C-alpha positions as CSV (number, residue, x, y, z in Angstrom):
1,M,17.4,-5.1,4.9
2,V,14.4,-5.2,3.6
3,V,11.8,-4.6,6.7
4,G,8.4,-6.9,7.0
5,A,5.8,-6.0,8.2
6,A,1.9,-7.9,9.5
7,L,-1.0,-5.8,9.5
8,D,-4.2,-7.4,10.5
9,E,-7.7,-6.3,9.3
10,Q,-7.5,-3.6,10.7
11,G,-3.8,-2.2,9.8
12,R,-2.9,-2.8,13.0
13,P,0.8,-3.3,13.3
14,V,0.9,-7.0,14.5
15,C,4.8,-7.7,13.6
16,C,8.2,-6.9,12.0
17,Q,10.6,-8.8,10.9
18,L,13.6,-8.1,8.9
19,L,15.8,-10.2,6.3
20,S,18.1,-9.4,3.9
21,G,19.1,-7.0,1.5
22,N,20.7,-8.5,-0.7
23,A,17.9,-10.5,-2.6
24,T,15.4,-9.6,-4.4
25,D,11.1,-9.4,-2.8
26,V,10.2,-13.0,-4.7
27,K,13.0,-14.7,-3.3
28,L,12.1,-13.6,0.3
29,L,8.5,-13.5,-0.1
30,L,7.6,-17.5,1.2
31,P,10.2,-17.7,3.2
32,A,8.5,-14.6,5.7
33,I,5.2,-17.0,4.8
34,K,6.7,-19.4,6.6
35,G,8.1,-17.6,9.4
36,M,5.5,-16.7,9.7
37,Q,3.0,-19.6,9.7
38,A,5.9,-21.0,12.2
39,R,5.7,-17.8,14.1
40,F,1.7,-17.7,15.3
41,G,0.8,-21.6,14.6
42,A,-1.3,-20.3,11.5
43,G,-2.8,-23.8,10.4
44,S,-4.8,-21.5,6.9
45,F,-2.8,-18.4,5.4
46,C,-4.2,-16.1,2.7
47,V,-0.9,-13.6,0.8
48,V,-2.4,-10.8,-0.7
49,A,0.7,-9.1,-2.8
50,D,0.9,-7.4,-5.4
51,R,2.2,-8.5,-9.1
52,E,5.6,-7.6,-8.5
53,M,6.3,-10.1,-5.8
54,I,5.9,-13.4,-7.4
55,S,8.0,-15.3,-9.3
56,Q,6.9,-19.0,-10.9
57,K,8.0,-20.3,-8.6
58,T,6.6,-18.7,-5.9
59,L,3.4,-19.3,-7.0
60,Q,3.8,-23.0,-7.3
61,A,5.7,-23.4,-3.7
62,L,1.8,-22.1,-3.1
63,E,-0.7,-24.4,-4.7
64,A,2.4,-27.3,-3.0
65,P,-0.7,-29.8,-1.9
66,G,-1.0,-29.0,1.8
67,S,0.9,-26.1,2.4
68,G,-1.8,-24.7,4.0
69,I,-1.8,-21.3,2.2
70,E,-4.2,-19.3,0.1
71,Y,-3.0,-16.5,-2.2
72,I,-4.6,-13.2,-3.9
73,L,-2.0,-12.3,-6.4
74,G,-2.0,-9.5,-8.9
75,C,-1.0,-10.0,-12.5
76,R,1.5,-8.7,-15.1
77,M,-1.7,-8.4,-17.5
78,R,0.4,-7.2,-20.6
79,R,3.7,-9.7,-19.9
80,Q,1.3,-12.8,-19.1
81,K,0.2,-14.1,-21.8
82,E,-3.1,-16.8,-20.3
83,V,-4.1,-12.9,-18.8
84,R,-3.3,-11.3,-21.9
85,E,-5.2,-13.2,-24.3
86,E,-7.8,-15.0,-22.7
87,V,-8.5,-13.6,-19.3
88,L,-9.2,-10.0,-20.8
89,G,-10.2,-11.2,-23.9
90,R,-14.3,-13.1,-21.8
91,R,-14.9,-9.6,-20.0
92,G,-17.0,-8.5,-22.6
93,G,-19.9,-9.2,-20.2
94,G,-20.9,-10.6,-15.8
95,Y,-19.5,-7.5,-14.5
96,Q,-20.3,-6.9,-11.0
97,E,-21.4,-3.4,-9.4
98,V,-19.1,-2.9,-6.1
99,R,-18.6,-0.3,-3.5
100,F,-15.4,0.1,-1.1
101,E,-15.5,3.2,1.2
102,R,-12.7,4.7,0.1
103,K,-10.3,6.4,2.9
104,G,-10.0,10.4,3.5
105,S,-13.7,10.3,1.3
106,A,-16.7,10.2,1.3
107,E,-17.1,9.1,-2.4
108,P,-17.3,5.0,-2.4
109,L,-14.3,4.0,-4.5
110,E,-17.2,2.0,-7.4
111,L,-15.4,-0.9,-9.0
112,Q,-16.5,-3.1,-11.7
113,V,-16.1,-6.9,-11.3
114,S,-16.0,-10.3,-13.1
115,E,-14.9,-13.7,-12.9
116,V,-13.0,-15.9,-16.1
117,H,-12.4,-18.8,-14.9
118,I,-9.0,-20.9,-16.7
119,E,-8.7,-24.5,-16.6
120,G,-9.4,-24.3,-12.7
121,R,-7.1,-21.0,-12.7
122,R,-9.8,-18.2,-11.1
123,Y,-9.1,-15.0,-12.6
124,I,-10.8,-12.0,-10.9
125,V,-10.9,-8.9,-13.1
126,C,-11.7,-5.5,-11.7
127,F,-12.4,-2.5,-13.5
128,N,-12.3,0.9,-12.3
129,S,-14.3,3.9,-14.0
130,E,-12.4,6.9,-12.4
131,Q,-9.8,5.0,-12.9
132,A,-9.6,4.3,-16.5
133,K,-10.4,8.2,-17.3
134,K,-7.3,9.5,-15.7
135,D,-5.2,7.1,-17.3
136,A,-6.5,7.8,-21.0
137,A,-5.6,11.5,-19.9
138,D,-1.8,10.5,-18.7
139,R,-1.5,8.6,-21.8
140,Q,-2.6,11.7,-23.8
141,G,-0.8,13.8,-22.2
142,I,2.4,11.7,-22.7
143,V,1.9,11.1,-26.4
144,E,0.4,15.1,-27.7
145,S,4.8,15.8,-26.0
146,L,6.3,13.4,-27.9
147,R,4.4,14.2,-30.7
148,E,5.9,17.6,-30.8
149,K,9.8,16.8,-30.2
150,L,9.1,14.0,-32.9
151,K,9.0,17.0,-35.3
152,T,11.6,18.8,-33.8
153,G,14.1,16.0,-33.7
154,G,16.2,14.5,-31.1
155,D,14.9,10.6,-31.8
156,K,17.9,9.6,-29.0
157,A,16.7,11.7,-26.3
158,L,13.1,10.8,-27.4
159,V,14.2,6.4,-26.9
160,G,16.2,7.1,-23.3
161,N,12.7,8.2,-22.3
162,K,10.7,5.8,-20.4
163,G,7.7,7.6,-20.9
164,Y,8.3,8.0,-24.7
165,R,10.0,4.7,-25.8
166,K,6.8,2.7,-24.8
167,Y,5.4,4.8,-27.5
168,L,7.3,4.7,-30.4
169,R,8.1,3.0,-33.6
170,R,11.3,2.4,-35.4
171,D,11.2,2.3,-39.3
172,T,13.9,1.1,-40.4
173,E,13.4,2.4,-44.2
174,A,13.3,6.2,-43.5
175,A,16.2,5.9,-40.0
176,A,13.5,7.7,-38.4
177,F,11.4,7.5,-35.6
178,S,7.0,7.6,-35.2
179,V,4.2,7.1,-32.6
180,D,3.3,4.1,-32.5
181,E,-0.9,3.7,-33.3
182,E,-1.0,0.1,-33.0
183,K,0.4,0.5,-29.1
184,L,-1.7,3.0,-27.9
185,K,-5.3,1.1,-29.3
186,E,-3.7,-1.5,-27.3
187,E,-3.1,0.7,-24.2
188,E,-6.5,1.6,-23.9
189,R,-7.6,-2.6,-23.1
190,Y,-5.8,-1.5,-19.7
191,D,-7.4,1.3,-18.7
192,G,-8.0,1.4,-14.6
193,T,-8.1,-2.6,-15.9
194,W,-6.3,-5.3,-12.8
195,V,-6.5,-8.7,-13.0
196,L,-6.0,-10.7,-10.0
197,R,-5.5,-14.6,-9.4
198,T,-6.7,-16.7,-6.4
199,N,-7.6,-20.2,-5.2
200,T,-9.4,-18.7,-2.3
201,T,-13.1,-19.8,-2.8
202,Y,-14.4,-15.7,-1.5
203,S,-16.2,-13.7,-3.1
204,A,-15.1,-11.8,-6.2
205,E,-16.0,-8.5,-4.0
206,E,-13.9,-9.7,-1.3
207,V,-11.4,-10.8,-3.4
208,A,-11.4,-7.5,-5.1
209,F,-11.4,-5.8,-1.5
210,Q,-8.5,-7.6,-0.1
211,Y,-6.3,-6.6,-2.8
212,K,-7.8,-3.2,-2.5
213,Q,-6.2,-3.7,1.6
214,L,-3.2,-3.4,0.5
215,W,-3.1,0.3,0.8
216,M,-3.1,-0.2,4.7
217,V,0.5,-2.3,4.6
218,E,1.7,1.1,2.2
219,Q,0.3,3.3,4.5
220,A,2.5,1.7,7.6
221,F,5.5,2.2,5.7
222,R,4.8,5.6,5.0
223,A,4.5,6.6,8.7
224,V,7.7,4.7,9.7
225,K,9.2,6.2,6.4
226,S,8.4,9.7,7.1
227,V,6.5,10.3,10.6
228,L,8.3,8.3,12.6
229,E,11.7,9.4,11.3
230,T,13.7,5.8,11.3
231,R,15.8,6.5,8.7
232,P,18.7,7.5,8.9
233,I,20.4,4.8,10.8
234,Y,23.1,5.7,13.0
235,H,23.8,1.7,13.9
236,K,26.5,-0.5,13.2
237,C,26.2,-4.1,14.8
238,D,23.1,-6.2,13.9
239,D,21.0,-5.8,17.4
240,T,21.2,-2.3,18.1
241,I,19.8,-2.1,14.0
242,R,17.1,-5.1,15.1
243,G,16.5,-2.8,18.2
244,H,16.0,0.4,16.5
245,V,13.6,-0.9,13.9
246,F,11.4,-2.3,16.7
247,C,11.7,0.7,18.5
248,S,9.9,2.2,15.2
249,F,7.0,0.1,14.4
250,L,6.5,-0.2,18.3
251,A,5.7,3.3,18.1
252,L,4.4,3.1,14.4
253,M,1.8,0.0,16.9
254,L,0.8,2.6,19.6
255,M,0.4,5.5,17.0
256,K,-2.6,3.4,14.8
257,E,-4.1,2.6,18.9
258,L,-4.0,6.1,19.6
259,L,-5.9,7.5,16.1
260,S,-8.2,4.1,16.4
261,R,-9.6,5.7,19.8
262,L,-10.0,9.1,18.3
263,E,-11.7,7.6,15.3
264,A,-13.9,5.4,17.3
265,K,-14.9,8.2,19.0
266,G,-15.2,10.3,15.9
267,K,-12.1,12.1,16.3
268,S,-9.6,13.0,13.9
269,F,-6.5,15.0,14.3
270,E,-2.7,15.7,12.0
271,W,-0.1,13.7,14.0
272,E,1.2,16.3,14.0
273,D,-1.4,18.6,15.4
274,I,-1.6,15.9,18.6
275,K,2.0,15.7,19.0
276,G,2.2,19.6,19.5
277,D,-0.4,20.0,21.5
278,L,0.4,17.4,24.1
279,Q,4.4,18.7,24.2
280,A,3.1,22.3,25.0
281,L,1.2,20.9,28.0
282,R,3.2,21.6,30.7
283,E,3.1,21.3,34.9
284,V,4.7,24.2,36.3
285,E,5.5,24.2,40.2
286,I,5.4,27.0,42.3
287,A,6.7,27.6,45.7
288,T,5.5,30.4,48.2
289,K,5.4,30.9,51.6
290,G,6.6,27.7,52.7
291,D,4.4,26.0,50.3
292,R,4.5,24.8,47.4
293,Y,2.2,24.4,44.6
294,F,1.9,22.9,40.5
295,L,0.0,24.6,38.5
296,R,-1.2,22.9,34.8
297,T,-0.9,25.3,31.4
298,E,-3.8,25.0,29.7
299,L,-5.2,22.4,28.0
300,R,-5.5,23.3,24.4
301,G,-6.4,21.3,20.9
302,C,-6.8,18.4,21.0
303,C,-5.2,17.6,23.9
304,F,-7.8,16.5,26.3
305,D,-9.8,14.1,23.7
306,V,-6.4,12.5,23.2
307,L,-5.4,12.2,27.3
308,K,-9.8,10.7,28.0
309,V,-9.1,8.0,24.9
310,A,-5.7,7.3,26.7
311,D,-7.7,6.8,29.6
312,V,-5.0,9.3,31.5
313,A,-6.7,11.1,33.8
314,V,-6.0,15.1,33.6
315,P,-4.8,16.7,36.7
316,L,-5.5,19.6,38.4
317,T,-5.4,23.3,37.5
318,L,-3.8,24.0,40.3
319,R,-3.0,21.1,42.9
320,R,-1.1,21.7,46.9
């Protein structure tokens, strides 16, 4: 199965949907969008999706008259000729510098964004200098390792390695492999760069920001898989499987709400610490000479802050 989740702009889960697992993401995207439009009665809709989610057929459906769907889509820079040759070829000037807050870091994310229009199609070119340095360093590490391995032979093993194969060139006359220097030069064009296509009227800065918000979706699914331990699923009937996944997303919604309330109060705790401190909270019953008392264990760690933001009254330490 494929699990889809709808999140609002604050990253809170709104709904989840189970889809057939024997279809590609591209085929599932449009039916999921239409289903959500009908479910929430949304007259207008903006889809933000990564490049692997979109096919030409899907793009045509999104652009169909009366669809009521706007989009911000990642482009395949290397595969799409228009993007590779024209869009990236026109990005020489007109960059606008923008800054976004970065999750878990005091340093903002600095981007340069630029608009390119080709026959009515609007593209936003984004450049991250920090990412560009990392991309260049990663490529250099791969190529240096490749050069060393070429000296020792083993061409077939190198071809089987996806990281190496990208930079290999076969010399038919010498029947040997060498580093493709032209490919290295070509790859430099893409360092720290990504291209978005949109039919919205949002500013270039807003388009880039909304695309970067996809991290919230990734974060939600990481939480479901690891923190909430949704997998493995031992049920066999469709209804019980749906119920299992629904409970996971209900838990995700509650977890997100609690963390959001803590964040609004300037508090930040790890989820495992929250669970551990709450599980350590106990109330012990004591019976003595005909009287009964309840003794609460000490509030440790983040217990007090968590109970307060959840509007749960803290029991007295000792009550009769």
